[in-house]
CHARMM internal coordinates of N, CA and C (Angstrom, degrees):
IC EDIT
DIST 1 N 1 CA 1.4460
DIST 1 CA 1 C 1.5289
ANGL 1 N 1 CA 1 C 110.90
DIST 1 C 2 N 1.2859
ANGL 1 CA 1 C 2 N 116.75
DIHE 1 N 1 CA 1 C 2 N -22.33
DIST 2 N 2 CA 1.4594
ANGL 1 C 2 N 2 CA 119.86
DIHE 1 CA 1 C 2 N 2 CA -179.51
DIST 2 CA 2 C 1.5199
ANGL 2 N 2 CA 2 C 111.90
DIHE 1 C 2 N 2 CA 2 C -56.69
DIST 2 C 3 N 1.3245
ANGL 2 CA 2 C 3 N 116.36
DIHE 2 N 2 CA 2 C 3 N -39.24
DIST 3 N 3 CA 1.4598
ANGL 2 C 3 N 3 CA 121.32
DIHE 2 CA 2 C 3 N 3 CA -177.75
DIST 3 CA 3 C 1.5233
ANGL 3 N 3 CA 3 C 113.16
DIHE 2 C 3 N 3 CA 3 C -96.58
DIST 3 C 4 N 1.3166
ANGL 3 CA 3 C 4 N 116.78
DIHE 3 N 3 CA 3 C 4 N 7.33
DIST 4 N 4 CA 1.4569
ANGL 3 C 4 N 4 CA 120.97
DIHE 3 CA 3 C 4 N 4 CA 177.30
DIST 4 CA 4 C 1.5202
ANGL 4 N 4 CA 4 C 113.27
DIHE 3 C 4 N 4 CA 4 C 95.84
DIST 4 C 5 N 1.3327
ANGL 4 CA 4 C 5 N 115.45
DIHE 4 N 4 CA 4 C 5 N 164.91
DIST 5 N 5 CA 1.4662
ANGL 4 C 5 N 5 CA 119.67
DIHE 4 CA 4 C 5 N 5 CA -176.03
DIST 5 CA 5 C 1.5285
ANGL 5 N 5 CA 5 C 114.01
DIHE 4 C 5 N 5 CA 5 C -65.66
DIST 5 C 6 N 1.3172
ANGL 5 CA 5 C 6 N 118.00
DIHE 5 N 5 CA 5 C 6 N -31.52
DIST 6 N 6 CA 1.4698
ANGL 5 C 6 N 6 CA 119.42
DIHE 5 CA 5 C 6 N 6 CA 179.98
DIST 6 CA 6 C 1.5273
ANGL 6 N 6 CA 6 C 110.91
DIHE 5 C 6 N 6 CA 6 C -64.58
DIST 6 C 7 N 1.3173
ANGL 6 CA 6 C 7 N 117.02
DIHE 6 N 6 CA 6 C 7 N -41.35
DIST 7 N 7 CA 1.4637
ANGL 6 C 7 N 7 CA 120.75
DIHE 6 CA 6 C 7 N 7 CA 178.00
DIST 7 CA 7 C 1.5261
ANGL 7 N 7 CA 7 C 110.58
DIHE 6 C 7 N 7 CA 7 C -66.23
DIST 7 C 8 N 1.3113
ANGL 7 CA 7 C 8 N 116.35
DIHE 7 N 7 CA 7 C 8 N -40.88
DIST 8 N 8 CA 1.4646
ANGL 7 C 8 N 8 CA 120.13
DIHE 7 CA 7 C 8 N 8 CA 177.90
DIST 8 CA 8 C 1.5150
ANGL 8 N 8 CA 8 C 111.95
DIHE 7 C 8 N 8 CA 8 C -63.78
DIST 8 C 9 N 1.3236
ANGL 8 CA 8 C 9 N 115.76
DIHE 8 N 8 CA 8 C 9 N -41.63
DIST 9 N 9 CA 1.4598
ANGL 8 C 9 N 9 CA 120.04
DIHE 8 CA 8 C 9 N 9 CA 179.08
DIST 9 CA 9 C 1.5277
ANGL 9 N 9 CA 9 C 110.82
DIHE 8 C 9 N 9 CA 9 C -63.39
DIST 9 C 10 N 1.3008
ANGL 9 CA 9 C 10 N 117.20
DIHE 9 N 9 CA 9 C 10 N -39.08
DIST 10 N 10 CA 1.4658
ANGL 9 C 10 N 10 CA 120.56
DIHE 9 CA 9 C 10 N 10 CA 177.99
DIST 10 CA 10 C 1.5253
ANGL 10 N 10 CA 10 C 110.85
DIHE 9 C 10 N 10 CA 10 C -61.59
DIST 10 C 11 N 1.3233
ANGL 10 CA 10 C 11 N 116.77
DIHE 10 N 10 CA 10 C 11 N -40.69
DIST 11 N 11 CA 1.4731
ANGL 10 C 11 N 11 CA 120.27
DIHE 10 CA 10 C 11 N 11 CA 178.53
DIST 11 CA 11 C 1.5251
ANGL 11 N 11 CA 11 C 111.62
DIHE 10 C 11 N 11 CA 11 C -66.10
DIST 11 C 12 N 1.3227
ANGL 11 CA 11 C 12 N 116.24
DIHE 11 N 11 CA 11 C 12 N -44.53
DIST 12 N 12 CA 1.4653
ANGL 11 C 12 N 12 CA 120.66
DIHE 11 CA 11 C 12 N 12 CA 179.91
DIST 12 CA 12 C 1.5276
ANGL 12 N 12 CA 12 C 109.96
DIHE 11 C 12 N 12 CA 12 C -63.87
DIST 12 C 13 N 1.3320
ANGL 12 CA 12 C 13 N 116.51
DIHE 12 N 12 CA 12 C 13 N -44.79
DIST 13 N 13 CA 1.4596
ANGL 12 C 13 N 13 CA 119.51
DIHE 12 CA 12 C 13 N 13 CA 179.80
DIST 13 CA 13 C 1.5293
ANGL 13 N 13 CA 13 C 111.36
DIHE 12 C 13 N 13 CA 13 C -62.72
DIST 13 C 14 N 1.3140
ANGL 13 CA 13 C 14 N 116.93
DIHE 13 N 13 CA 13 C 14 N -34.93
DIST 14 N 14 CA 1.4662
ANGL 13 C 14 N 14 CA 120.41
DIHE 13 CA 13 C 14 N 14 CA 177.09
DIST 14 CA 14 C 1.5229
ANGL 14 N 14 CA 14 C 110.91
DIHE 13 C 14 N 14 CA 14 C -64.31
DIST 14 C 15 N 1.3126
ANGL 14 CA 14 C 15 N 116.36
DIHE 14 N 14 CA 14 C 15 N -44.03
DIST 15 N 15 CA 1.4719
ANGL 14 C 15 N 15 CA 119.89
DIHE 14 CA 14 C 15 N 15 CA 177.48
DIST 15 CA 15 C 1.5196
ANGL 15 N 15 CA 15 C 110.96
DIHE 14 C 15 N 15 CA 15 C -60.81
DIST 15 C 16 N 1.3214
ANGL 15 CA 15 C 16 N 116.38
DIHE 15 N 15 CA 15 C 16 N -44.68
DIST 16 N 16 CA 1.4594
ANGL 15 C 16 N 16 CA 120.06
DIHE 15 CA 15 C 16 N 16 CA -179.40
DIST 16 CA 16 C 1.5218
ANGL 16 N 16 CA 16 C 111.68
DIHE 15 C 16 N 16 CA 16 C -67.58
DIST 16 C 17 N 1.3217
ANGL 16 CA 16 C 17 N 117.76
DIHE 16 N 16 CA 16 C 17 N -37.50
DIST 17 N 17 CA 1.4648
ANGL 16 C 17 N 17 CA 121.51
DIHE 16 CA 16 C 17 N 17 CA 179.49
DIST 17 CA 17 C 1.5265
ANGL 17 N 17 CA 17 C 111.38
DIHE 16 C 17 N 17 CA 17 C -63.51
DIST 17 C 18 N 1.3273
ANGL 17 CA 17 C 18 N 116.15
DIHE 17 N 17 CA 17 C 18 N -31.05
DIST 18 N 18 CA 1.4677
ANGL 17 C 18 N 18 CA 120.61
DIHE 17 CA 17 C 18 N 18 CA 178.77
DIST 18 CA 18 C 1.5252
ANGL 18 N 18 CA 18 C 112.06
DIHE 17 C 18 N 18 CA 18 C -83.92
DIST 18 C 19 N 1.3336
ANGL 18 CA 18 C 19 N 116.31
DIHE 18 N 18 CA 18 C 19 N -2.71
DIST 19 N 19 CA 1.4581
ANGL 18 C 19 N 19 CA 120.34
DIHE 18 CA 18 C 19 N 19 CA 179.58
DIST 19 CA 19 C 1.5121
ANGL 19 N 19 CA 19 C 113.54
DIHE 18 C 19 N 19 CA 19 C 85.13
DIST 19 C 20 N 1.3223
ANGL 19 CA 19 C 20 N 116.17
DIHE 19 N 19 CA 19 C 20 N 3.38
DIST 20 N 20 CA 1.4580
ANGL 19 C 20 N 20 CA 119.68
DIHE 19 CA 19 C 20 N 20 CA 179.72
DIST 20 CA 20 C 1.5291
ANGL 20 N 20 CA 20 C 110.02
DIHE 19 C 20 N 20 CA 20 C -80.38
DIST 20 C 21 N 1.2824
ANGL 20 CA 20 C 21 N 115.26
DIHE 20 N 20 CA 20 C 21 N 135.01
DIST 21 N 21 CA 1.4637
ANGL 20 C 21 N 21 CA 122.47
DIHE 20 CA 20 C 21 N 21 CA 174.55
DIST 21 CA 21 C 1.5239
ANGL 21 N 21 CA 21 C 114.03
DIHE 20 C 21 N 21 CA 21 C 65.96
DIST 21 C 22 N 1.3162
ANGL 21 CA 21 C 22 N 118.72
DIHE 21 N 21 CA 21 C 22 N 15.78
DIST 22 N 22 CA 1.4662
ANGL 21 C 22 N 22 CA 122.08
DIHE 21 CA 21 C 22 N 22 CA -177.46
DIST 22 CA 22 C 1.5290
ANGL 22 N 22 CA 22 C 112.01
DIHE 21 C 22 N 22 CA 22 C -56.97
DIST 22 C 23 N 1.3065
ANGL 22 CA 22 C 23 N 117.19
DIHE 22 N 22 CA 22 C 23 N -35.62
DIST 23 N 23 CA 1.4652
ANGL 22 C 23 N 23 CA 119.94
DIHE 22 CA 22 C 23 N 23 CA -177.93
DIST 23 CA 23 C 1.5280
ANGL 23 N 23 CA 23 C 112.82
DIHE 22 C 23 N 23 CA 23 C -95.24
DIST 23 C 24 N 1.3050
ANGL 23 CA 23 C 24 N 117.64
DIHE 23 N 23 CA 23 C 24 N 9.93
DIST 24 N 24 CA 1.4651
ANGL 23 C 24 N 24 CA 122.77
DIHE 23 CA 23 C 24 N 24 CA -179.94
DIST 24 CA 24 C 1.5264
ANGL 24 N 24 CA 24 C 108.52
DIHE 23 C 24 N 24 CA 24 C -96.14
DIST 24 C 25 N 1.3177
ANGL 24 CA 24 C 25 N 116.30
DIHE 24 N 24 CA 24 C 25 N 111.58
DIST 25 N 25 CA 1.4612
ANGL 24 C 25 N 25 CA 120.69
DIHE 24 CA 24 C 25 N 25 CA -172.40
DIST 25 CA 25 C 1.5313
ANGL 25 N 25 CA 25 C 113.57
DIHE 24 C 25 N 25 CA 25 C -60.53
DIST 25 C 26 N 1.3170
ANGL 25 CA 25 C 26 N 116.92
DIHE 25 N 25 CA 25 C 26 N -30.77
DIST 26 N 26 CA 1.4618
ANGL 25 C 26 N 26 CA 118.26
DIHE 25 CA 25 C 26 N 26 CA -176.74
DIST 26 CA 26 C 1.5335
ANGL 26 N 26 CA 26 C 112.85
DIHE 25 C 26 N 26 CA 26 C -68.50
DIST 26 C 27 N 1.3264
ANGL 26 CA 26 C 27 N 118.08
DIHE 26 N 26 CA 26 C 27 N -29.24
DIST 27 N 27 CA 1.4641
ANGL 26 C 27 N 27 CA 118.85
DIHE 26 CA 26 C 27 N 27 CA 177.64
DIST 27 CA 27 C 1.5322
ANGL 27 N 27 CA 27 C 109.96
DIHE 26 C 27 N 27 CA 27 C -66.15
DIST 27 C 28 N 1.3211
ANGL 27 CA 27 C 28 N 117.33
DIHE 27 N 27 CA 27 C 28 N -35.15
DIST 28 N 28 CA 1.4605
ANGL 27 C 28 N 28 CA 121.10
DIHE 27 CA 27 C 28 N 28 CA 177.94
DIST 28 CA 28 C 1.5349
ANGL 28 N 28 CA 28 C 110.44
DIHE 27 C 28 N 28 CA 28 C -72.66
DIST 28 C 29 N 1.3136
ANGL 28 CA 28 C 29 N 115.95
DIHE 28 N 28 CA 28 C 29 N -34.79
DIST 29 N 29 CA 1.4605
ANGL 28 C 29 N 29 CA 120.22
DIHE 28 CA 28 C 29 N 29 CA 176.13
DIST 29 CA 29 C 1.5295
ANGL 29 N 29 CA 29 C 110.80
DIHE 28 C 29 N 29 CA 29 C -64.74
DIST 29 C 30 N 1.3178
ANGL 29 CA 29 C 30 N 116.24
DIHE 29 N 29 CA 29 C 30 N -43.38
DIST 30 N 30 CA 1.4714
ANGL 29 C 30 N 30 CA 120.98
DIHE 29 CA 29 C 30 N 30 CA 177.19
DIST 30 CA 30 C 1.5195
ANGL 30 N 30 CA 30 C 110.05
DIHE 29 C 30 N 30 CA 30 C -62.92
DIST 30 C 31 N 1.3222
ANGL 30 CA 30 C 31 N 116.50
DIHE 30 N 30 CA 30 C 31 N -44.33
DIST 31 N 31 CA 1.4649
ANGL 30 C 31 N 31 CA 120.25
DIHE 30 CA 30 C 31 N 31 CA 179.37
DIST 31 CA 31 C 1.5334
ANGL 31 N 31 CA 31 C 110.18
DIHE 30 C 31 N 31 CA 31 C -60.49
DIST 31 C 32 N 1.3199
ANGL 31 CA 31 C 32 N 116.66
DIHE 31 N 31 CA 31 C 32 N -42.25
DIST 32 N 32 CA 1.4676
ANGL 31 C 32 N 32 CA 120.96
DIHE 31 CA 31 C 32 N 32 CA 178.81
DIST 32 CA 32 C 1.5205
ANGL 32 N 32 CA 32 C 110.83
DIHE 31 C 32 N 32 CA 32 C -60.60
DIST 32 C 33 N 1.3097
ANGL 32 CA 32 C 33 N 116.94
DIHE 32 N 32 CA 32 C 33 N -45.20
DIST 33 N 33 CA 1.4594
ANGL 32 C 33 N 33 CA 120.38
DIHE 32 CA 32 C 33 N 33 CA -178.85
DIST 33 CA 33 C 1.5260
ANGL 33 N 33 CA 33 C 111.31
DIHE 32 C 33 N 33 CA 33 C -64.09
DIST 33 C 34 N 1.3126
ANGL 33 CA 33 C 34 N 116.75
DIHE 33 N 33 CA 33 C 34 N -42.06
DIST 34 N 34 CA 1.4642
ANGL 33 C 34 N 34 CA 120.20
DIHE 33 CA 33 C 34 N 34 CA 179.16
DIST 34 CA 34 C 1.5317
ANGL 34 N 34 CA 34 C 110.77
DIHE 33 C 34 N 34 CA 34 C -64.86
DIST 34 C 35 N 1.3237
ANGL 34 CA 34 C 35 N 116.66
DIHE 34 N 34 CA 34 C 35 N -42.88
DIST 35 N 35 CA 1.4666
ANGL 34 C 35 N 35 CA 120.03
DIHE 34 CA 34 C 35 N 35 CA 177.22
DIST 35 CA 35 C 1.5231
ANGL 35 N 35 CA 35 C 110.83
DIHE 34 C 35 N 35 CA 35 C -62.24
DIST 35 C 36 N 1.3245
ANGL 35 CA 35 C 36 N 116.66
DIHE 35 N 35 CA 35 C 36 N -41.39
DIST 36 N 36 CA 1.4647
ANGL 35 C 36 N 36 CA 121.10
DIHE 35 CA 35 C 36 N 36 CA 178.65
DIST 36 CA 36 C 1.5187
ANGL 36 N 36 CA 36 C 109.98
DIHE 35 C 36 N 36 CA 36 C -59.96
DIST 36 C 37 N 1.3084
ANGL 36 CA 36 C 37 N 117.02
DIHE 36 N 36 CA 36 C 37 N -44.70
DIST 37 N 37 CA 1.4686
ANGL 36 C 37 N 37 CA 121.26
DIHE 36 CA 36 C 37 N 37 CA -179.99
DIST 37 CA 37 C 1.5276
ANGL 37 N 37 CA 37 C 112.37
DIHE 36 C 37 N 37 CA 37 C -63.90
DIST 37 C 38 N 1.3268
ANGL 37 CA 37 C 38 N 115.91
DIHE 37 N 37 CA 37 C 38 N -28.50
DIST 38 N 38 CA 1.4605
ANGL 37 C 38 N 38 CA 120.70
DIHE 37 CA 37 C 38 N 38 CA -179.88
DIST 38 CA 38 C 1.5338
ANGL 38 N 38 CA 38 C 112.74
DIHE 37 C 38 N 38 CA 38 C -90.21
DIST 38 C 39 N 1.3179
ANGL 38 CA 38 C 39 N 116.71
DIHE 38 N 38 CA 38 C 39 N 0.03
DIST 39 N 39 CA 1.4632
ANGL 38 C 39 N 39 CA 120.59
DIHE 38 CA 38 C 39 N 39 CA -179.71
DIST 39 CA 39 C 1.5188
ANGL 39 N 39 CA 39 C 113.87
DIHE 38 C 39 N 39 CA 39 C 79.42
DIST 39 C 40 N 1.3129
ANGL 39 CA 39 C 40 N 117.26
DIHE 39 N 39 CA 39 C 40 N 14.31
DIST 40 N 40 CA 1.4699
ANGL 39 C 40 N 40 CA 121.85
DIHE 39 CA 39 C 40 N 40 CA 178.27
DIST 40 CA 40 C 1.5337
ANGL 40 N 40 CA 40 C 108.29
DIHE 39 C 40 N 40 CA 40 C -90.49
DIST 40 C 41 N 1.3232
ANGL 40 CA 40 C 41 N 114.36
DIHE 40 N 40 CA 40 C 41 N 75.90
DIST 41 N 41 CA 1.4584
ANGL 40 C 41 N 41 CA 121.12
DIHE 40 CA 40 C 41 N 41 CA -169.65
DIST 41 CA 41 C 1.5295
ANGL 41 N 41 CA 41 C 112.41
DIHE 40 C 41 N 41 CA 41 C -62.89
DIST 41 C 42 N 1.3239
ANGL 41 CA 41 C 42 N 118.10
DIHE 41 N 41 CA 41 C 42 N -46.43
DIST 42 N 42 CA 1.4706
ANGL 41 C 42 N 42 CA 119.63
DIHE 41 CA 41 C 42 N 42 CA -178.91
DIST 42 CA 42 C 1.5246
ANGL 42 N 42 CA 42 C 111.81
DIHE 41 C 42 N 42 CA 42 C -64.17
DIST 42 C 43 N 1.3130
ANGL 42 CA 42 C 43 N 116.96
DIHE 42 N 42 CA 42 C 43 N -40.19
DIST 43 N 43 CA 1.4613
ANGL 42 C 43 N 43 CA 120.34
DIHE 42 CA 42 C 43 N 43 CA 176.95
DIST 43 CA 43 C 1.5262
ANGL 43 N 43 CA 43 C 110.58
DIHE 42 C 43 N 43 CA 43 C -64.82
DIST 43 C 44 N 1.3128
ANGL 43 CA 43 C 44 N 116.62
DIHE 43 N 43 CA 43 C 44 N -38.97
DIST 44 N 44 CA 1.4608
ANGL 43 C 44 N 44 CA 121.09
DIHE 43 CA 43 C 44 N 44 CA 178.16
DIST 44 CA 44 C 1.5267
ANGL 44 N 44 CA 44 C 110.51
DIHE 43 C 44 N 44 CA 44 C -63.82
DIST 44 C 45 N 1.3167
ANGL 44 CA 44 C 45 N 116.71
DIHE 44 N 44 CA 44 C 45 N -45.59
DIST 45 N 45 CA 1.4722
ANGL 44 C 45 N 45 CA 120.01
DIHE 44 CA 44 C 45 N 45 CA 178.28
DIST 45 CA 45 C 1.5271
ANGL 45 N 45 CA 45 C 111.24
DIHE 44 C 45 N 45 CA 45 C -58.70
DIST 45 C 46 N 1.3098
ANGL 45 CA 45 C 46 N 115.46
DIHE 45 N 45 CA 45 C 46 N -45.71
DIST 46 N 46 CA 1.4607
ANGL 45 C 46 N 46 CA 119.93
DIHE 45 CA 45 C 46 N 46 CA -179.59
DIST 46 CA 46 C 1.5351
ANGL 46 N 46 CA 46 C 111.15
DIHE 45 C 46 N 46 CA 46 C -61.24
DIST 46 C 47 N 1.3120
ANGL 46 CA 46 C 47 N 116.85
DIHE 46 N 46 CA 46 C 47 N -43.96
DIST 47 N 47 CA 1.4682
ANGL 46 C 47 N 47 CA 120.64
DIHE 46 CA 46 C 47 N 47 CA 179.95
DIST 47 CA 47 C 1.5256
ANGL 47 N 47 CA 47 C 111.52
DIHE 46 C 47 N 47 CA 47 C -67.18
DIST 47 C 48 N 1.3429
ANGL 47 CA 47 C 48 N 117.66
DIHE 47 N 47 CA 47 C 48 N -38.85
DIST 48 N 48 CA 1.4670
ANGL 47 C 48 N 48 CA 119.42
DIHE 47 CA 47 C 48 N 48 CA 176.32
DIST 48 CA 48 C 1.5272
ANGL 48 N 48 CA 48 C 110.61
DIHE 47 C 48 N 48 CA 48 C -63.24
DIST 48 C 49 N 1.3219
ANGL 48 CA 48 C 49 N 116.87
DIHE 48 N 48 CA 48 C 49 N -40.26
DIST 49 N 49 CA 1.4682
ANGL 48 C 49 N 49 CA 119.87
DIHE 48 CA 48 C 49 N 49 CA 178.03
DIST 49 CA 49 C 1.5267
ANGL 49 N 49 CA 49 C 111.22
DIHE 48 C 49 N 49 CA 49 C -63.80
DIST 49 C 50 N 1.3160
ANGL 49 CA 49 C 50 N 116.24
DIHE 49 N 49 CA 49 C 50 N -40.16
DIST 50 N 50 CA 1.4685
ANGL 49 C 50 N 50 CA 120.18
DIHE 49 CA 49 C 50 N 50 CA 177.81
DIST 50 CA 50 C 1.5296
ANGL 50 N 50 CA 50 C 110.15
DIHE 49 C 50 N 50 CA 50 C -63.32
DIST 50 C 51 N 1.3121
ANGL 50 CA 50 C 51 N 116.64
DIHE 50 N 50 CA 50 C 51 N -43.74
DIST 51 N 51 CA 1.4654
ANGL 50 C 51 N 51 CA 120.41
DIHE 50 CA 50 C 51 N 51 CA 178.27
DIST 51 CA 51 C 1.5268
ANGL 51 N 51 CA 51 C 110.67
DIHE 50 C 51 N 51 CA 51 C -62.02
DIST 51 C 52 N 1.3377
ANGL 51 CA 51 C 52 N 115.98
DIHE 51 N 51 CA 51 C 52 N -43.16
DIST 52 N 52 CA 1.4696
ANGL 51 C 52 N 52 CA 119.74
DIHE 51 CA 51 C 52 N 52 CA 179.23
DIST 52 CA 52 C 1.5253
ANGL 52 N 52 CA 52 C 111.69
DIHE 51 C 52 N 52 CA 52 C -61.81
DIST 52 C 53 N 1.3099
ANGL 52 CA 52 C 53 N 116.67
DIHE 52 N 52 CA 52 C 53 N -38.37
DIST 53 N 53 CA 1.4673
ANGL 52 C 53 N 53 CA 120.61
DIHE 52 CA 52 C 53 N 53 CA -179.46
DIST 53 CA 53 C 1.5256
ANGL 53 N 53 CA 53 C 111.95
DIHE 52 C 53 N 53 CA 53 C -64.09
DIST 53 C 54 N 1.3237
ANGL 53 CA 53 C 54 N 116.87
DIHE 53 N 53 CA 53 C 54 N -24.06
DIST 54 N 54 CA 1.4620
ANGL 53 C 54 N 54 CA 120.83
DIHE 53 CA 53 C 54 N 54 CA -176.57
DIST 54 CA 54 C 1.5222
ANGL 54 N 54 CA 54 C 113.51
DIHE 53 C 54 N 54 CA 54 C -105.94
DIST 54 C 55 N 1.3191
ANGL 54 CA 54 C 55 N 117.00
DIHE 54 N 54 CA 54 C 55 N -2.43
DIST 55 N 55 CA 1.4570
ANGL 54 C 55 N 55 CA 121.08
DIHE 54 CA 54 C 55 N 55 CA -175.99
DIST 55 CA 55 C 1.5162
ANGL 55 N 55 CA 55 C 110.77
DIHE 54 C 55 N 55 CA 55 C -92.62
DIST 55 C 56 N 1.3072
ANGL 55 CA 55 C 56 N 116.38
DIHE 55 N 55 CA 55 C 56 N 134.70
DIST 56 N 56 CA 1.4587
ANGL 55 C 56 N 56 CA 121.67
DIHE 55 CA 55 C 56 N 56 CA 179.59
DIST 56 CA 56 C 1.5327
ANGL 56 N 56 CA 56 C 112.67
DIHE 55 C 56 N 56 CA 56 C -107.78
DIST 56 C 57 N 1.3117
ANGL 56 CA 56 C 57 N 117.14
DIHE 56 N 56 CA 56 C 57 N -27.71
DIST 57 N 57 CA 1.4618
ANGL 56 C 57 N 57 CA 120.50
DIHE 56 CA 56 C 57 N 57 CA -174.91
DIST 57 CA 57 C 1.5262
ANGL 57 N 57 CA 57 C 111.24
DIHE 56 C 57 N 57 CA 57 C -80.29
DIST 57 C 58 N 1.3137
ANGL 57 CA 57 C 58 N 116.18
DIHE 57 N 57 CA 57 C 58 N 129.03
DIST 58 N 58 CA 1.4571
ANGL 57 C 58 N 58 CA 121.61
DIHE 57 CA 57 C 58 N 58 CA -175.78
DIST 58 CA 58 C 1.5325
ANGL 58 N 58 CA 58 C 114.10
DIHE 57 C 58 N 58 CA 58 C -60.26
DIST 58 C 59 N 1.3282
ANGL 58 CA 58 C 59 N 120.13
DIHE 58 N 58 CA 58 C 59 N -42.59
DIST 59 N 59 CA 1.4748
ANGL 58 C 59 N 59 CA 118.69
DIHE 58 CA 58 C 59 N 59 CA 177.78
DIST 59 CA 59 C 1.5284
ANGL 59 N 59 CA 59 C 112.42
DIHE 58 C 59 N 59 CA 59 C -60.55
DIST 59 C 60 N 1.3122
ANGL 59 CA 59 C 60 N 116.89
DIHE 59 N 59 CA 59 C 60 N -39.30
DIST 60 N 60 CA 1.4629
ANGL 59 C 60 N 60 CA 119.96
DIHE 59 CA 59 C 60 N 60 CA 177.78
DIST 60 CA 60 C 1.5232
ANGL 60 N 60 CA 60 C 110.78
DIHE 59 C 60 N 60 CA 60 C -67.21
DIST 60 C 61 N 1.3258
ANGL 60 CA 60 C 61 N 116.75
DIHE 60 N 60 CA 60 C 61 N -39.41
DIST 61 N 61 CA 1.4637
ANGL 60 C 61 N 61 CA 120.76
DIHE 60 CA 60 C 61 N 61 CA 177.92
DIST 61 CA 61 C 1.5251
ANGL 61 N 61 CA 61 C 110.83
DIHE 60 C 61 N 61 CA 61 C -60.99
DIST 61 C 62 N 1.3241
ANGL 61 CA 61 C 62 N 116.00
DIHE 61 N 61 CA 61 C 62 N -45.08
DIST 62 N 62 CA 1.4719
ANGL 61 C 62 N 62 CA 119.41
DIHE 61 CA 61 C 62 N 62 CA 179.79
DIST 62 CA 62 C 1.5210
ANGL 62 N 62 CA 62 C 110.90
DIHE 61 C 62 N 62 CA 62 C -61.65
DIST 62 C 63 N 1.3237
ANGL 62 CA 62 C 63 N 117.32
DIHE 62 N 62 CA 62 C 63 N -42.46
DIST 63 N 63 CA 1.4608
ANGL 62 C 63 N 63 CA 121.27
DIHE 62 CA 62 C 63 N 63 CA 179.17
DIST 63 CA 63 C 1.5314
ANGL 63 N 63 CA 63 C 110.42
DIHE 62 C 63 N 63 CA 63 C -61.33
DIST 63 C 64 N 1.3242
ANGL 63 CA 63 C 64 N 116.58
DIHE 63 N 63 CA 63 C 64 N -48.97
DIST 64 N 64 CA 1.4596
ANGL 63 C 64 N 64 CA 120.86
DIHE 63 CA 63 C 64 N 64 CA -178.68
DIST 64 CA 64 C 1.5307
ANGL 64 N 64 CA 64 C 111.24
DIHE 63 C 64 N 64 CA 64 C -64.76
DIST 64 C 65 N 1.3240
ANGL 64 CA 64 C 65 N 117.24
DIHE 64 N 64 CA 64 C 65 N -39.00
DIST 65 N 65 CA 1.4623
ANGL 64 C 65 N 65 CA 120.48
DIHE 64 CA 64 C 65 N 65 CA 177.64
DIST 65 CA 65 C 1.5241
ANGL 65 N 65 CA 65 C 111.37
DIHE 64 C 65 N 65 CA 65 C -64.12
DIST 65 C 66 N 1.3257
ANGL 65 CA 65 C 66 N 117.04
DIHE 65 N 65 CA 65 C 66 N -39.06
DIST 66 N 66 CA 1.4761
ANGL 65 C 66 N 66 CA 120.26
DIHE 65 CA 65 C 66 N 66 CA 176.77
DIST 66 CA 66 C 1.5264
ANGL 66 N 66 CA 66 C 110.33
DIHE 65 C 66 N 66 CA 66 C -63.12
DIST 66 C 67 N 1.3231
ANGL 66 CA 66 C 67 N 116.32
DIHE 66 N 66 CA 66 C 67 N -45.55
DIST 67 N 67 CA 1.4636
ANGL 66 C 67 N 67 CA 119.95
DIHE 66 CA 66 C 67 N 67 CA 178.81
DIST 67 CA 67 C 1.5266
ANGL 67 N 67 CA 67 C 110.85
DIHE 66 C 67 N 67 CA 67 C -60.93
DIST 67 C 68 N 1.3096
ANGL 67 CA 67 C 68 N 116.99
DIHE 67 N 67 CA 67 C 68 N -42.54
DIST 68 N 68 CA 1.4578
ANGL 67 C 68 N 68 CA 120.88
DIHE 67 CA 67 C 68 N 68 CA 178.69
DIST 68 CA 68 C 1.5260
ANGL 68 N 68 CA 68 C 111.37
DIHE 67 C 68 N 68 CA 68 C -64.42
DIST 68 C 69 N 1.3104
ANGL 68 CA 68 C 69 N 116.71
DIHE 68 N 68 CA 68 C 69 N -40.86
DIST 69 N 69 CA 1.4797
ANGL 68 C 69 N 69 CA 121.16
DIHE 68 CA 68 C 69 N 69 CA 177.48
DIST 69 CA 69 C 1.5256
ANGL 69 N 69 CA 69 C 111.05
DIHE 68 C 69 N 69 CA 69 C -62.93
DIST 69 C 70 N 1.3200
ANGL 69 CA 69 C 70 N 117.36
DIHE 69 N 69 CA 69 C 70 N -35.32
DIST 70 N 70 CA 1.4629
ANGL 69 C 70 N 70 CA 120.61
DIHE 69 CA 69 C 70 N 70 CA 179.69
DIST 70 CA 70 C 1.5293
ANGL 70 N 70 CA 70 C 112.01
DIHE 69 C 70 N 70 CA 70 C -64.36
DIST 70 C 71 N 1.3108
ANGL 70 CA 70 C 71 N 117.08
DIHE 70 N 70 CA 70 C 71 N -22.59
DIST 71 N 71 CA 1.4564
ANGL 70 C 71 N 71 CA 121.42
DIHE 70 CA 70 C 71 N 71 CA -179.80
DIST 71 CA 71 C 1.5216
ANGL 71 N 71 CA 71 C 113.29
DIHE 70 C 71 N 71 CA 71 C -89.06
DIST 71 C 72 N 1.3208
ANGL 71 CA 71 C 72 N 115.89
DIHE 71 N 71 CA 71 C 72 N -4.32
DIST 72 N 72 CA 1.4810
ANGL 71 C 72 N 72 CA 120.09
DIHE 71 CA 71 C 72 N 72 CA -177.86
DIST 72 CA 72 C 1.5101
ANGL 72 N 72 CA 72 C 111.85
DIHE 71 C 72 N 72 CA 72 C -70.40
END
COOR INIT
IC SEED 1 N 1 CA 1 C
IC BUILD
């Protein structure tokens, strides 16, 4: 966050491009938040959906669903 959301998104996308953390729901949640901050609404929605697909804990699901609803 020190260098802004665009820099953070570049780092996250690099990790995902290398196949690292692909099945880790929090990386998709972080990507969604960064996209949301940058106004990339469709990318944010897609990342929130990916995070939801991998999330098992109900409190996390509710949080992600609320964030996704806010983008509607």
